[in-house]
C-alpha positions in Angstrom: 5.5 25.6 -11.5 3.8 23.5 -14.0 6.0 20.9 -13.3 5.2 20.7 -9.9 1.4 20.9 -10.5 1.6 17.7 -13.2 3.8 15.3 -10.3 1.3 16.6 -7.4 -1.5 15.4 -9.6 0.1 12.0 -10.2 0.5 11.8 -6.8 -3.2 12.7 -5.8 -4.5 10.4 -8.3 -2.2 7.6 -6.4 -3.6 8.4 -3.2 -7.2 8.7 -4.3 -7.0 5.5 -6.0 -5.8 3.7 -2.9 -8.4 4.9 -0.6 -11.0 4.6 -3.1 -9.8 1.0 -3.5 -9.8 0.4 0.2 -13.4 0.8 0.4 -14.7 -2.3 -1.0 -11.8 -4.0 0.4 -14.0 -5.4 3.6 -16.3 -6.9 1.3 -13.7 -8.9 -0.6 -12.3 -10.3 2.5 -15.4 -11.1 4.3 -16.1 -13.0 0.7 -12.8 -14.5 1.2 -13.5 -15.9 4.7 -16.7 -17.1 3.6 -15.4 -18.7 0.4 -12.6 -20.6 1.6 -14.1 -21.6 5.2 -17.8 -21.4 4.6 -20.5 -19.7 6.4 -23.1 -22.2 8.0 -21.5 -25.4 6.2 -18.2 -26.5 4.8 -17.8 -24.2 1.2 -18.3 -26.1 -2.4 -15.3 -26.4 -4.9 -16.9 -23.7 -6.8 -16.9 -21.5 -4.0 -13.5 -21.8 -3.2 -12.6 -20.9 -6.8 -14.8 -17.9 -6.6 -12.9 -16.6 -3.4 -10.0 -17.7 -5.1 -11.1 -15.5 -8.3 -11.8 -12.6 -6.7 -8.7 -12.4 -5.0 -6.6 -12.5 -7.6 -8.9 -9.7 -9.2 -8.4 -7.4 -6.4 -4.7 -7.9 -6.5 -4.6 -7.1 -10.1 -6.3 -4.0 -10.0 -4.3 -2.8 -7.2 -1.0 -3.5 -8.9 -1.9 -2.5 -12.2 -3.9 0.5 -10.7 -0.5 1.7 -8.7 1.9 0.8 -11.9 -0.4 2.9 -14.0 -0.5 6.2 -11.3 3.3 5.7 -11.0 4.6 4.7 -14.5 6.8 7.4 -15.1 8.9 7.3 -11.3 12.4 5.5 -11.0 12.2 1.9 -9.9 13.4 2.8 -6.1 10.1 5.3 -5.9 7.6 2.7 -7.4 8.8 -0.1 -5.1 8.4 2.3 -2.0 5.2 3.8 -3.1 3.8 0.2 -4.2 4.6 -0.7 -0.4 3.5 2.5 0.8 -0.2 2.2 -0.7 -1.0 -0.8 2.0 -1.3 2.3 4.2 -4.1 4.8 2.8 -5.8 1.3 1.7 -5.8 -0.5 5.2 -6.9 3.0 6.7 -9.6 4.0 4.2 -10.9 -0.4 4.6 -10.8 0.5 8.5 -13.3 3.2 8.2 -15.2 1.3 5.5 -15.5 -1.6 8.0 -16.4 0.5 10.8 -18.9 2.0 8.4 -20.3 -1.7 7.5 -20.5 -2.6 11.3 -22.2 0.3 12.4 -25.1 0.2 9.5 -25.6 -3.8 10.4 -25.9 -3.6 14.1 
């Protein structure tokens, strides 16, 4: 019973991390688009570097957070759950984007 509870707690942390990381995803993507392509004028090199830095930090948080949640799993489970982590991330970012769109309009 105790072993099952610890395993469940680990996977709950995994799902909550990916859902929580999906909330700022639309902000990151909007910042990346405006940083690389500009909004009203062509972007400066500093804006492009800032956008690339935000992308690198976001990907590092995603990878390290998932690795920390799944550090005691075998390699096949790690790769499978890392690929599966895009699903709750995409769902929560879509909901977050819809909330942003409804508030801003």
